[in-house]
N, C-alpha and C positions, 0 to 999 in steps of 0.2 A: 925463701917462696920459691926460687929455682931447686931449691937444694929437695926438699919438701916432694915436688914434681920430680924428678930425678929418680927420686926414693921410690915414688910410687909407680912409675914407669918401668924398672927393675925390679920391683915383687911383681907388679904384674908381669912382664917377661918372663920373671923364674917360675911362677904357678903357671902358666900356658906352657912353657917348657917341661915342667912335670907332669902337665896332664898328658900332652903328646906322649911323652916317653912312654905313659903307663899307659894309655888308652890308645894309643895305635895297635899295642902287637896282642892285645885284650880282645880289640873289636875285631883284627884280624883270624884273630883264632876260634872267636865265636862265629865268625863269619863262615869257618871251615867247618865247622859242629854243625851249623846251621845246613850247609849243604850235604853233609852224609846222612842227618838224618834230620829230612825236613818234617816228619811230622812230630818231631820231640818242641818244637817251637809252637806245632797247633794244639797239641794236649796239654803244654802250660799255659796256654793263654788261657787255655779253654778251663781249667781247672782254677786259674785264680779269678776269672769274671763269675765264675757258680760262686767261690768263695765270697767273691765282692759281694755278688746279689743275696747271697744268703744273709751275710753283715748289714747290708739293707734290710731286709723285711726284719732285723728283730733278733735273729739265730747266731747264739753265741757259739764262736768254732772254739773246739778243744784237740790240743793231741792225745792219740791213744795212750793208754794208761801205760803201755808196754815200753813209750818213748820215756814219759812223764818217769817213769820209775826207774830204765837207764841213764838218765839226765840227773835224777838224784842220787842215783848209787854213787855215780863219777863226784857229785860233790862233795857227799859225805866222805870216799874215799880221801879224796884232796886233804879236806877239812882237818881229816885224822892223821894225815900222811905223816910219818917221823921227818919225811924228805923236805916238807915244807917247812917246818922247825927249825933243821940243818941251815936249809937256806937262808931265811929270816936271821939266825946268827950270823953267819957269813955277812950278811949286808949289814946289819946294826955294827957290826965288826969293822968292817970294810968304811962305813960313813963314818964311822969315830964314836 
């Protein structure tokens, strides 16, 4: 039982350390951006609130067609790309 507690404590410490290592720089970076352009946070929050209210009243939110077609074009390009086939062959040869 002591072994399990020790492993759990070590996993928890590792998780907290990782979150601190990744989260603190991001937090300070976001804080600097928020101080530089304070209206950006307000605009983002307002846009999200409006989107949430529209969703609550039953409206379906969609991306503009230009964004959808650009995303579809990229997916089609990757799907048909010979680069993908070469990478797949290398991967399967490397794995055996």
